[in-house]
PDB file of N, H, CA, C and O in Angstrom:
ATOM      1  N   MET A   1      87.042  52.059  62.444  1.00  0.00           N
ATOM      2  CA  MET A   1      86.239  51.258  61.748  1.00  0.00           C
ATOM      3  C   MET A   1      84.916  50.922  62.455  1.00  0.00           C
ATOM      4  O   MET A   1      85.062  50.649  63.647  1.00  0.00           O
ATOM      5  N   VAL A   2      83.554  50.878  61.948  1.00  0.00           N
ATOM      6  H   VAL A   2      83.435  51.100  60.980  1.00  0.00           H
ATOM      7  CA  VAL A   2      82.353  50.349  62.432  1.00  0.00           C
ATOM      8  C   VAL A   2      82.108  49.047  62.588  1.00  0.00           C
ATOM      9  O   VAL A   2      82.064  48.331  61.587  1.00  0.00           O
ATOM     10  N   THR A   3      81.942  48.606  63.651  1.00  0.00           N
ATOM     11  H   THR A   3      81.978  49.187  64.464  1.00  0.00           H
ATOM     12  CA  THR A   3      81.588  47.250  64.089  1.00  0.00           C
ATOM     13  C   THR A   3      80.253  46.839  64.141  1.00  0.00           C
ATOM     14  O   THR A   3      79.564  47.855  64.048  1.00  0.00           O
ATOM     15  N   LEU A   4      79.681  46.023  64.226  1.00  0.00           N
ATOM     16  H   LEU A   4      80.240  45.198  64.302  1.00  0.00           H
ATOM     17  CA  LEU A   4      78.549  45.151  64.624  1.00  0.00           C
ATOM     18  C   LEU A   4      78.019  45.948  66.135  1.00  0.00           C
ATOM     19  O   LEU A   4      77.020  46.650  66.295  1.00  0.00           O
ATOM     20  N   GLU A   5      78.951  45.601  67.019  1.00  0.00           N
ATOM     21  H   GLU A   5      79.762  45.031  66.888  1.00  0.00           H
ATOM     22  CA  GLU A   5      78.889  45.920  68.312  1.00  0.00           C
ATOM     23  C   GLU A   5      78.505  47.273  68.420  1.00  0.00           C
ATOM     24  O   GLU A   5      77.415  47.567  68.911  1.00  0.00           O
ATOM     25  N   ILE A   6      79.495  48.335  67.906  1.00  0.00           N
ATOM     26  H   ILE A   6      80.380  48.096  67.507  1.00  0.00           H
ATOM     27  CA  ILE A   6      79.074  49.468  68.052  1.00  0.00           C
ATOM     28  C   ILE A   6      77.614  50.059  67.578  1.00  0.00           C
ATOM     29  O   ILE A   6      76.913  50.846  68.214  1.00  0.00           O
ATOM     30  N   ILE A   7      77.314  49.416  66.168  1.00  0.00           N
ATOM     31  H   ILE A   7      77.883  48.777  65.651  1.00  0.00           H
ATOM     32  CA  ILE A   7      76.038  49.870  65.655  1.00  0.00           C
ATOM     33  C   ILE A   7      74.854  49.603  66.721  1.00  0.00           C
ATOM     34  O   ILE A   7      73.925  50.403  66.839  1.00  0.00           O
ATOM     35  N   GLN A   8      74.957  48.338  67.546  1.00  0.00           N
ATOM     36  H   GLN A   8      75.711  47.688  67.450  1.00  0.00           H
ATOM     37  CA  GLN A   8      74.246  47.723  68.142  1.00  0.00           C
ATOM     38  C   GLN A   8      74.121  48.769  69.633  1.00  0.00           C
ATOM     39  O   GLN A   8      73.033  49.140  70.071  1.00  0.00           O
ATOM     40  N   GLN A   9      75.206  49.061  70.146  1.00  0.00           N
ATOM     41  H   GLN A   9      76.090  48.760  69.790  1.00  0.00           H
ATOM     42  CA  GLN A   9      75.466  49.778  71.219  1.00  0.00           C
ATOM     43  C   GLN A   9      74.638  51.490  70.771  1.00  0.00           C
ATOM     44  O   GLN A   9      73.916  52.078  71.576  1.00  0.00           O
ATOM     45  N   ASN A  10      74.887  51.912  69.665  1.00  0.00           N
ATOM     46  H   ASN A  10      75.474  51.434  69.011  1.00  0.00           H
ATOM     47  CA  ASN A  10      74.345  53.099  69.510  1.00  0.00           C
ATOM     48  C   ASN A  10      73.034  52.978  69.165  1.00  0.00           C
ATOM     49  O   ASN A  10      72.383  54.022  69.214  1.00  0.00           O
ATOM     50  N   LEU A  11      72.353  51.777  68.758  1.00  0.00           N
ATOM     51  H   LEU A  11      72.882  50.929  68.719  1.00  0.00           H
ATOM     52  CA  LEU A  11      71.117  51.799  68.256  1.00  0.00           C
ATOM     53  C   LEU A  11      70.163  51.614  69.501  1.00  0.00           C
ATOM     54  O   LEU A  11      68.986  51.967  69.430  1.00  0.00           O
ATOM     55  N   ALA A  12      70.804  50.944  70.867  1.00  0.00           N
ATOM     56  H   ALA A  12      71.761  50.657  70.924  1.00  0.00           H
ATOM     57  CA  ALA A  12      70.171  50.625  71.949  1.00  0.00           C
ATOM     58  C   ALA A  12      70.289  51.932  72.689  1.00  0.00           C
ATOM     59  O   ALA A  12      69.301  52.376  73.275  1.00  0.00           O
ATOM     60  N   ALA A  13      71.503  52.610  72.698  1.00  0.00           N
ATOM     61  H   ALA A  13      72.305  52.249  72.223  1.00  0.00           H
ATOM     62  CA  ALA A  13      71.295  54.027  73.192  1.00  0.00           C
ATOM     63  C   ALA A  13      70.264  55.128  72.629  1.00  0.00           C
ATOM     64  O   ALA A  13      69.451  55.840  73.219  1.00  0.00           O
ATOM     65  N   ALA A  14      70.508  55.036  71.634  1.00  0.00           N
ATOM     66  H   ALA A  14      71.168  54.457  71.154  1.00  0.00           H
ATOM     67  CA  ALA A  14      69.358  56.064  71.010  1.00  0.00           C
ATOM     68  C   ALA A  14      67.784  55.801  71.505  1.00  0.00           C
ATOM     69  O   ALA A  14      66.988  56.682  71.828  1.00  0.00           O
ATOM     70  N   ILE A  15      67.564  54.498  71.483  1.00  0.00           N
ATOM     71  H   ILE A  15      68.211  53.782  71.220  1.00  0.00           H
ATOM     72  CA  ILE A  15      66.223  54.192  71.861  1.00  0.00           C
ATOM     73  C   ILE A  15      66.104  54.609  73.216  1.00  0.00           C
ATOM     74  O   ILE A  15      65.278  55.446  73.580  1.00  0.00           O
ATOM     75  N   ARG A  16      66.979  53.994  74.030  1.00  0.00           N
ATOM     76  H   ARG A  16      67.650  53.313  73.734  1.00  0.00           H
ATOM     77  CA  ARG A  16      66.679  54.436  75.534  1.00  0.00           C
ATOM     78  C   ARG A  16      66.601  55.758  75.722  1.00  0.00           C
ATOM     79  O   ARG A  16      65.846  56.166  76.604  1.00  0.00           O
ATOM     80  N   GLN A  17      67.367  56.693  74.930  1.00  0.00           N
ATOM     81  H   GLN A  17      67.981  56.361  74.213  1.00  0.00           H
ATOM     82  CA  GLN A  17      67.315  58.530  74.942  1.00  0.00           C
ATOM     83  C   GLN A  17      66.222  58.927  74.549  1.00  0.00           C
ATOM     84  O   GLN A  17      65.902  60.039  74.970  1.00  0.00           O
ATOM     85  N   SER A  18      65.333  58.285  73.709  1.00  0.00           N
ATOM     86  H   SER A  18      65.593  57.382  73.367  1.00  0.00           H
ATOM     87  CA  SER A  18      64.158  58.544  72.911  1.00  0.00           C
ATOM     88  C   SER A  18      62.976  58.859  73.943  1.00  0.00           C
ATOM     89  O   SER A  18      62.023  59.604  73.714  1.00  0.00           O
ATOM     90  N   GLY A  19      63.242  58.085  75.228  1.00  0.00           N
ATOM     91  H   GLY A  19      64.015  57.480  75.414  1.00  0.00           H
ATOM     92  CA  GLY A  19      62.192  58.356  75.954  1.00  0.00           C
ATOM     93  C   GLY A  19      60.772  57.228  75.969  1.00  0.00           C
ATOM     94  O   GLY A  19      60.069  57.075  76.968  1.00  0.00           O
ATOM     95  N   LEU A  20      60.616  56.727  75.043  1.00  0.00           N
ATOM     96  H   LEU A  20      61.187  56.851  74.231  1.00  0.00           H
ATOM     97  CA  LEU A  20      59.585  56.069  74.886  1.00  0.00           C
ATOM     98  C   LEU A  20      59.870  54.527  75.560  1.00  0.00           C
ATOM     99  O   LEU A  20      60.933  53.989  75.867  1.00  0.00           O
ATOM    100  N   THR A  21      58.664  54.119  75.642  1.00  0.00           N
ATOM    101  H   THR A  21      57.800  54.556  75.392  1.00  0.00           H
ATOM    102  CA  THR A  21      58.829  52.500  76.539  1.00  0.00           C
ATOM    103  C   THR A  21      58.663  51.438  75.085  1.00  0.00           C
ATOM    104  O   THR A  21      58.068  51.541  74.013  1.00  0.00           O
ATOM    105  N   GLN A  22      59.315  50.668  75.566  1.00  0.00           N
ATOM    106  H   GLN A  22      59.799  50.585  76.437  1.00  0.00           H
ATOM    107  CA  GLN A  22      59.332  49.457  74.443  1.00  0.00           C
ATOM    108  C   GLN A  22      58.255  49.125  74.209  1.00  0.00           C
ATOM    109  O   GLN A  22      58.285  48.573  73.109  1.00  0.00           O
ATOM    110  N   THR A  23      56.713  49.134  74.831  1.00  0.00           N
ATOM    111  H   THR A  23      56.689  49.582  75.724  1.00  0.00           H
ATOM    112  CA  THR A  23      55.529  48.837  74.237  1.00  0.00           C
ATOM    113  C   THR A  23      54.996  50.029  73.553  1.00  0.00           C
ATOM    114  O   THR A  23      54.094  49.872  72.731  1.00  0.00           O
ATOM    115  N   GLU A  24      55.449  51.178  73.800  1.00  0.00           N
ATOM    116  H   GLU A  24      56.182  51.306  74.468  1.00  0.00           H
ATOM    117  CA  GLU A  24      54.955  52.438  73.090  1.00  0.00           C
ATOM    118  C   GLU A  24      55.574  52.287  71.593  1.00  0.00           C
ATOM    119  O   GLU A  24      54.959  52.419  70.535  1.00  0.00           O
ATOM    120  N   LEU A  25      56.978  51.969  71.780  1.00  0.00           N
ATOM    121  H   LEU A  25      57.478  51.862  72.640  1.00  0.00           H
ATOM    122  CA  LEU A  25      57.943  52.185  70.498  1.00  0.00           C
ATOM    123  C   LEU A  25      57.543  50.803  69.605  1.00  0.00           C
ATOM    124  O   LEU A  25      57.474  50.886  68.379  1.00  0.00           O
ATOM    125  N   GLY A  26      57.334  49.772  70.173  1.00  0.00           N
ATOM    126  H   GLY A  26      57.390  49.704  71.169  1.00  0.00           H
ATOM    127  CA  GLY A  26      56.852  48.778  69.370  1.00  0.00           C
ATOM    128  C   GLY A  26      55.477  49.047  68.617  1.00  0.00           C
ATOM    129  O   GLY A  26      55.308  48.748  67.435  1.00  0.00           O
ATOM    130  N   LYS A  27      54.714  49.517  69.252  1.00  0.00           N
ATOM    131  H   LYS A  27      54.851  49.760  70.213  1.00  0.00           H
ATOM    132  CA  LYS A  27      53.592  49.417  68.746  1.00  0.00           C
ATOM    133  C   LYS A  27      53.610  50.633  67.447  1.00  0.00           C
ATOM    134  O   LYS A  27      53.033  50.410  66.382  1.00  0.00           O
ATOM    135  N   ARG A  28      54.256  51.755  67.681  1.00  0.00           N
ATOM    136  H   ARG A  28      54.725  51.936  68.546  1.00  0.00           H
ATOM    137  CA  ARG A  28      54.497  52.782  66.350  1.00  0.00           C
ATOM    138  C   ARG A  28      55.113  51.908  65.502  1.00  0.00           C
ATOM    139  O   ARG A  28      54.629  51.911  64.370  1.00  0.00           O
ATOM    140  N   LEU A  29      56.234  50.987  65.725  1.00  0.00           N
ATOM    141  H   LEU A  29      56.627  50.984  66.645  1.00  0.00           H
ATOM    142  CA  LEU A  29      56.676  50.749  64.727  1.00  0.00           C
ATOM    143  C   LEU A  29      56.047  49.318  63.927  1.00  0.00           C
ATOM    144  O   LEU A  29      56.355  48.927  62.801  1.00  0.00           O
ATOM    145  N   GLY A  30      55.266  48.811  64.702  1.00  0.00           N
ATOM    146  H   GLY A  30      55.016  49.129  65.617  1.00  0.00           H
ATOM    147  CA  GLY A  30      54.615  47.798  64.051  1.00  0.00           C
ATOM    148  C   GLY A  30      55.255  46.155  64.279  1.00  0.00           C
ATOM    149  O   GLY A  30      55.217  45.164  63.549  1.00  0.00           O
ATOM    150  N   VAL A  31      55.879  46.410  65.722  1.00  0.00           N
ATOM    151  H   VAL A  31      55.910  47.215  66.315  1.00  0.00           H
ATOM    152  CA  VAL A  31      56.597  45.316  66.160  1.00  0.00           C
ATOM    153  C   VAL A  31      56.340  44.873  67.522  1.00  0.00           C
ATOM    154  O   VAL A  31      55.831  45.763  68.204  1.00  0.00           O
ATOM    155  N   SER A  32      56.525  43.831  68.095  1.00  0.00           N
ATOM    156  H   SER A  32      56.938  43.109  67.541  1.00  0.00           H
ATOM    157  CA  SER A  32      56.416  43.649  69.325  1.00  0.00           C
ATOM    158  C   SER A  32      57.446  44.136  70.332  1.00  0.00           C
ATOM    159  O   SER A  32      58.628  44.428  70.154  1.00  0.00           O
ATOM    160  N   GLN A  33      56.813  44.147  71.273  1.00  0.00           N
ATOM    161  H   GLN A  33      55.853  43.909  71.417  1.00  0.00           H
ATOM    162  CA  GLN A  33      57.926  44.520  72.879  1.00  0.00           C
ATOM    163  C   GLN A  33      59.086  44.051  72.802  1.00  0.00           C
ATOM    164  O   GLN A  33      60.122  44.707  72.698  1.00  0.00           O
ATOM    165  N   GLN A  34      58.928  42.391  72.871  1.00  0.00           N
ATOM    166  H   GLN A  34      58.086  41.858  72.956  1.00  0.00           H
ATOM    167  CA  GLN A  34      59.930  41.692  72.688  1.00  0.00           C
ATOM    168  C   GLN A  34      60.966  41.836  71.665  1.00  0.00           C
ATOM    169  O   GLN A  34      62.139  41.519  71.861  1.00  0.00           O
ATOM    170  N   THR A  35      60.435  42.406  70.378  1.00  0.00           N
ATOM    171  H   THR A  35      59.482  42.664  70.219  1.00  0.00           H
ATOM    172  CA  THR A  35      61.210  42.720  69.701  1.00  0.00           C
ATOM    173  C   THR A  35      62.336  43.907  70.159  1.00  0.00           C
ATOM    174  O   THR A  35      63.558  43.758  70.145  1.00  0.00           O
ATOM    175  N   ILE A  36      61.669  45.003  70.527  1.00  0.00           N
ATOM    176  H   ILE A  36      60.677  45.124  70.538  1.00  0.00           H
ATOM    177  CA  ILE A  36      62.388  46.195  71.033  1.00  0.00           C
ATOM    178  C   ILE A  36      63.331  45.737  71.727  1.00  0.00           C
ATOM    179  O   ILE A  36      64.493  46.023  71.438  1.00  0.00           O
ATOM    180  N   SER A  37      63.006  44.884  72.849  1.00  0.00           N
ATOM    181  H   SER A  37      62.062  44.652  73.084  1.00  0.00           H
ATOM    182  CA  SER A  37      63.854  44.280  73.813  1.00  0.00           C
ATOM    183  C   SER A  37      65.033  43.589  73.437  1.00  0.00           C
ATOM    184  O   SER A  37      66.010  43.548  74.186  1.00  0.00           O
ATOM    185  N   HIS A  38      65.009  43.111  72.465  1.00  0.00           N
ATOM    186  H   HIS A  38      64.216  43.143  71.857  1.00  0.00           H
ATOM    187  CA  HIS A  38      66.153  42.293  71.325  1.00  0.00           C
ATOM    188  C   HIS A  38      67.013  43.151  71.094  1.00  0.00           C
ATOM    189  O   HIS A  38      68.195  43.004  71.406  1.00  0.00           O
ATOM    190  N   TYR A  39      66.453  44.368  70.400  1.00  0.00           N
ATOM    191  H   TYR A  39      65.493  44.488  70.147  1.00  0.00           H
ATOM    192  CA  TYR A  39      67.405  45.592  70.185  1.00  0.00           C
ATOM    193  C   TYR A  39      67.849  46.031  70.890  1.00  0.00           C
ATOM    194  O   TYR A  39      68.956  46.456  70.557  1.00  0.00           O
ATOM    195  N   LEU A  40      67.427  46.311  72.396  1.00  0.00           N
ATOM    196  H   LEU A  40      66.529  45.965  72.666  1.00  0.00           H
ATOM    197  CA  LEU A  40      68.252  46.597  73.079  1.00  0.00           C
ATOM    198  C   LEU A  40      69.440  45.954  73.928  1.00  0.00           C
ATOM    199  O   LEU A  40      70.356  46.489  74.553  1.00  0.00           O
ATOM    200  N   LYS A  41      69.109  44.650  73.734  1.00  0.00           N
ATOM    201  H   LYS A  41      68.365  44.215  73.226  1.00  0.00           H
ATOM    202  CA  LYS A  41      70.010  43.896  74.266  1.00  0.00           C
ATOM    203  C   LYS A  41      71.004  43.351  73.831  1.00  0.00           C
ATOM    204  O   LYS A  41      71.856  42.785  74.517  1.00  0.00           O
ATOM    205  N   GLY A  42      70.997  43.533  71.941  1.00  0.00           N
ATOM    206  H   GLY A  42      70.305  43.993  71.383  1.00  0.00           H
ATOM    207  CA  GLY A  42      71.643  43.553  71.013  1.00  0.00           C
ATOM    208  C   GLY A  42      71.983  42.373  70.385  1.00  0.00           C
ATOM    209  O   GLY A  42      73.125  42.200  69.958  1.00  0.00           O
ATOM    210  N   ASP A  43      70.957  41.394  70.264  1.00  0.00           N
ATOM    211  H   ASP A  43      70.030  41.535  70.611  1.00  0.00           H
ATOM    212  CA  ASP A  43      70.434  40.265  70.251  1.00  0.00           C
ATOM    213  C   ASP A  43      69.986  40.258  68.673  1.00  0.00           C
ATOM    214  O   ASP A  43      70.205  39.240  68.015  1.00  0.00           O
ATOM    215  N   LYS A  44      69.453  41.225  68.159  1.00  0.00           N
ATOM    216  H   LYS A  44      69.276  42.052  68.693  1.00  0.00           H
ATOM    217  CA  LYS A  44      68.838  41.297  67.297  1.00  0.00           C
ATOM    218  C   LYS A  44      69.188  42.804  66.453  1.00  0.00           C
ATOM    219  O   LYS A  44      69.582  43.708  67.190  1.00  0.00           O
ATOM    220  N   LEU A  45      69.078  43.100  65.080  1.00  0.00           N
ATOM    221  H   LEU A  45      68.758  42.366  64.482  1.00  0.00           H
ATOM    222  CA  LEU A  45      69.196  44.226  64.623  1.00  0.00           C
ATOM    223  C   LEU A  45      68.002  44.234  63.480  1.00  0.00           C
ATOM    224  O   LEU A  45      67.748  43.350  62.662  1.00  0.00           O
ATOM    225  N   PRO A  46      67.428  45.350  63.652  1.00  0.00           N
ATOM    226  CA  PRO A  46      66.157  45.630  62.714  1.00  0.00           C
ATOM    227  C   PRO A  46      66.685  45.618  61.270  1.00  0.00           C
ATOM    228  O   PRO A  46      67.820  45.990  60.970  1.00  0.00           O
ATOM    229  N   ALA A  47      65.673  45.112  60.312  1.00  0.00           N
ATOM    230  H   ALA A  47      64.751  44.810  60.556  1.00  0.00           H
ATOM    231  CA  ALA A  47      65.640  44.977  59.197  1.00  0.00           C
ATOM    232  C   ALA A  47      66.044  46.321  58.483  1.00  0.00           C
ATOM    233  O   ALA A  47      65.799  47.328  59.148  1.00  0.00           O
ATOM    234  N   LEU A  48      66.495  46.477  57.514  1.00  0.00           N
ATOM    235  H   LEU A  48      66.694  45.660  56.973  1.00  0.00           H
ATOM    236  CA  LEU A  48      66.857  48.040  57.179  1.00  0.00           C
ATOM    237  C   LEU A  48      65.412  48.565  56.873  1.00  0.00           C
ATOM    238  O   LEU A  48      65.479  49.545  57.614  1.00  0.00           O
ATOM    239  N   ASP A  49      64.368  48.629  56.424  1.00  0.00           N
ATOM    240  H   ASP A  49      64.314  47.833  55.821  1.00  0.00           H
ATOM    241  CA  ASP A  49      63.187  49.426  56.438  1.00  0.00           C
ATOM    242  C   ASP A  49      62.714  49.677  57.799  1.00  0.00           C
ATOM    243  O   ASP A  49      62.223  50.777  58.053  1.00  0.00           O
ATOM    244  N   THR A  50      62.826  48.613  58.866  1.00  0.00           N
ATOM    245  H   THR A  50      63.225  47.720  58.659  1.00  0.00           H
ATOM    246  CA  THR A  50      62.516  48.795  60.006  1.00  0.00           C
ATOM    247  C   THR A  50      63.390  50.022  60.747  1.00  0.00           C
ATOM    248  O   THR A  50      62.952  50.992  61.367  1.00  0.00           O
ATOM    249  N   PHE A  51      64.856  49.619  60.451  1.00  0.00           N
ATOM    250  H   PHE A  51      65.212  48.832  59.948  1.00  0.00           H
ATOM    251  CA  PHE A  51      65.899  50.572  61.079  1.00  0.00           C
ATOM    252  C   PHE A  51      65.439  51.874  60.595  1.00  0.00           C
ATOM    253  O   PHE A  51      65.126  52.663  61.487  1.00  0.00           O
ATOM    254  N   ALA A  52      65.333  52.261  59.442  1.00  0.00           N
ATOM    255  H   ALA A  52      65.587  51.620  58.718  1.00  0.00           H
ATOM    256  CA  ALA A  52      64.764  53.695  58.991  1.00  0.00           C
ATOM    257  C   ALA A  52      63.442  54.198  59.613  1.00  0.00           C
ATOM    258  O   ALA A  52      63.419  55.368  59.995  1.00  0.00           O
ATOM    259  N   ASN A  53      62.415  53.485  59.743  1.00  0.00           N
ATOM    260  H   ASN A  53      62.433  52.534  59.433  1.00  0.00           H
ATOM    261  CA  ASN A  53      61.096  53.626  60.249  1.00  0.00           C
ATOM    262  C   ASN A  53      61.594  53.903  61.847  1.00  0.00           C
ATOM    263  O   ASN A  53      61.269  54.949  62.409  1.00  0.00           O
ATOM    264  N   LEU A  54      62.243  53.085  62.386  1.00  0.00           N
ATOM    265  H   LEU A  54      62.507  52.235  61.930  1.00  0.00           H
ATOM    266  CA  LEU A  54      62.935  53.257  63.874  1.00  0.00           C
ATOM    267  C   LEU A  54      63.796  54.743  64.128  1.00  0.00           C
ATOM    268  O   LEU A  54      63.759  55.408  65.163  1.00  0.00           O
ATOM    269  N   CYS A  55      64.412  54.992  63.143  1.00  0.00           N
ATOM    270  H   CYS A  55      64.441  54.452  62.302  1.00  0.00           H
ATOM    271  CA  CYS A  55      65.128  56.012  63.305  1.00  0.00           C
ATOM    272  C   CYS A  55      64.335  57.701  63.292  1.00  0.00           C
ATOM    273  O   CYS A  55      64.629  58.715  63.925  1.00  0.00           O
ATOM    274  N   ALA A  56      63.370  57.463  62.399  1.00  0.00           N
ATOM    275  H   ALA A  56      63.131  56.639  61.885  1.00  0.00           H
ATOM    276  CA  ALA A  56      62.262  58.301  62.210  1.00  0.00           C
ATOM    277  C   ALA A  56      61.393  58.413  63.126  1.00  0.00           C
ATOM    278  O   ALA A  56      60.578  59.335  63.089  1.00  0.00           O
ATOM    279  N   ILE A  57      61.404  57.401  64.223  1.00  0.00           N
ATOM    280  H   ILE A  57      62.066  56.652  64.253  1.00  0.00           H
ATOM    281  CA  ILE A  57      60.129  57.526  65.217  1.00  0.00           C
ATOM    282  C   ILE A  57      60.838  58.069  66.222  1.00  0.00           C
ATOM    283  O   ILE A  57      60.216  58.828  66.964  1.00  0.00           O
ATOM    284  N   ILE A  58      62.260  57.831  66.495  1.00  0.00           N
ATOM    285  H   ILE A  58      62.765  57.214  65.892  1.00  0.00           H
ATOM    286  CA  ILE A  58      62.777  58.461  67.976  1.00  0.00           C
ATOM    287  C   ILE A  58      63.634  59.560  67.422  1.00  0.00           C
ATOM    288  O   ILE A  58      64.461  59.994  68.225  1.00  0.00           O
ATOM    289  N   ASP A  59      63.622  60.193  66.046  1.00  0.00           N
ATOM    290  H   ASP A  59      62.950  59.840  65.394  1.00  0.00           H
ATOM    291  CA  ASP A  59      63.879  61.140  65.651  1.00  0.00           C
ATOM    292  C   ASP A  59      65.643  61.108  65.853  1.00  0.00           C
ATOM    293  O   ASP A  59      66.172  61.837  66.693  1.00  0.00           O
ATOM    294  N   VAL A  60      66.131  60.543  65.322  1.00  0.00           N
ATOM    295  H   VAL A  60      65.701  59.952  64.640  1.00  0.00           H
ATOM    296  CA  VAL A  60      67.597  60.385  65.273  1.00  0.00           C
ATOM    297  C   VAL A  60      68.063  60.265  63.489  1.00  0.00           C
ATOM    298  O   VAL A  60      67.253  60.009  62.598  1.00  0.00           O
ATOM    299  N   ASN A  61      69.392  60.493  63.302  1.00  0.00           N
ATOM    300  H   ASN A  61      70.050  60.701  64.026  1.00  0.00           H
ATOM    301  CA  ASN A  61      69.967  60.744  62.088  1.00  0.00           C
ATOM    302  C   ASN A  61      70.497  58.825  61.768  1.00  0.00           C
ATOM    303  O   ASN A  61      71.405  58.401  62.484  1.00  0.00           O
ATOM    304  N   PRO A  62      70.048  58.132  61.016  1.00  0.00           N
ATOM    305  CA  PRO A  62      70.787  56.994  60.803  1.00  0.00           C
ATOM    306  C   PRO A  62      72.087  56.861  60.919  1.00  0.00           C
ATOM    307  O   PRO A  62      72.632  55.918  61.492  1.00  0.00           O
ATOM    308  N   GLN A  63      72.912  58.226  60.135  1.00  0.00           N
ATOM    309  H   GLN A  63      72.469  58.992  59.670  1.00  0.00           H
ATOM    310  CA  GLN A  63      74.020  58.046  60.270  1.00  0.00           C
ATOM    311  C   GLN A  63      74.730  57.957  61.445  1.00  0.00           C
ATOM    312  O   GLN A  63      75.795  57.369  61.631  1.00  0.00           O
ATOM    313  N   ASP A  64      73.754  58.870  62.583  1.00  0.00           N
ATOM    314  H   ASP A  64      72.889  59.348  62.432  1.00  0.00           H
ATOM    315  CA  ASP A  64      74.800  58.536  64.027  1.00  0.00           C
ATOM    316  C   ASP A  64      74.658  57.340  64.316  1.00  0.00           C
ATOM    317  O   ASP A  64      75.630  56.893  64.925  1.00  0.00           O
ATOM    318  N   ILE A  65      73.667  56.465  64.094  1.00  0.00           N
ATOM    319  H   ILE A  65      72.877  56.828  63.599  1.00  0.00           H
ATOM    320  CA  ILE A  65      73.852  55.069  64.668  1.00  0.00           C
ATOM    321  C   ILE A  65      74.865  54.156  63.832  1.00  0.00           C
ATOM    322  O   ILE A  65      75.430  53.189  64.345  1.00  0.00           O
ATOM    323  N   LEU A  66      75.024  54.492  62.675  1.00  0.00           N
ATOM    324  H   LEU A  66      74.566  55.277  62.258  1.00  0.00           H
ATOM    325  CA  LEU A  66      76.025  53.688  61.996  1.00  0.00           C
ATOM    326  C   LEU A  66      77.393  54.257  61.919  1.00  0.00           C
ATOM    327  O   LEU A  66      78.241  53.759  61.178  1.00  0.00           O
ATOM    328  N   SER A  67      77.602  55.177  62.588  1.00  0.00           N
ATOM    329  H   SER A  67      76.913  55.581  63.190  1.00  0.00           H
ATOM    330  CA  SER A  67      79.185  55.761  62.862  1.00  0.00           C
ATOM    331  C   SER A  67      79.629  55.437  63.527  1.00  0.00           C
ATOM    332  O   SER A  67      78.902  54.939  64.387  1.00  0.00           O
ATOM    333  N   GLU A  68      81.163  55.380  63.813  1.00  0.00           N
ATOM    334  H   GLU A  68      81.753  55.784  63.115  1.00  0.00           H
ATOM    335  CA  GLU A  68      82.218  54.797  64.737  1.00  0.00           C
ATOM    336  C   GLU A  68      82.135  55.404  65.967  1.00  0.00           C
ATOM    337  O   GLU A  68      82.388  54.680  66.930  1.00  0.00           O
ATOM    338  N   LYS A  69      81.771  56.836  66.233  1.00  0.00           N
ATOM    339  H   LYS A  69      81.566  57.425  65.451  1.00  0.00           H
ATOM    340  CA  LYS A  69      81.661  57.390  67.146  1.00  0.00           C
ATOM    341  C   LYS A  69      80.238  56.661  68.037  1.00  0.00           C
ATOM    342  O   LYS A  69      79.127  56.371  67.591  1.00  0.00           O
ATOM    343  N   ILE A  70      80.825  56.510  69.522  1.00  0.00           N
ATOM    344  H   ILE A  70      81.727  56.746  69.884  1.00  0.00           H
ATOM    345  CA  ILE A  70      79.355  55.960  70.139  1.00  0.00           C
ATOM    346  C   ILE A  70      78.723  57.103  70.408  1.00  0.00           C
ATOM    347  O   ILE A  70      79.228  58.210  70.594  1.00  0.00           O
ATOM    348  N   PHE A  71      77.295  56.710  70.426  1.00  0.00           N
ATOM    349  H   PHE A  71      76.884  55.810  70.275  1.00  0.00           H
ATOM    350  CA  PHE A  71      76.488  57.392  70.710  1.00  0.00           C
ATOM    351  C   PHE A  71      76.417  57.569  71.842  1.00  0.00           C
ATOM    352  O   PHE A  71      75.552  58.317  72.296  1.00  0.00           O
TER     353      PHE A  71
END
């Protein structure tokens, strides 16, 4: 079963593996560095449109983030 915790962990892992800094990713996504930091800590999840754009920027399939399997 997919849980919110697994989604948060997968999202954070994908962001880290992208090699982009929080600042660079934030600029490309149109959000602040602090927002990216919240995604990495699991404090927040992006809105669906932001999530789709984030996946495109870091070149990851959204289904990989939303799967049961830890990224």
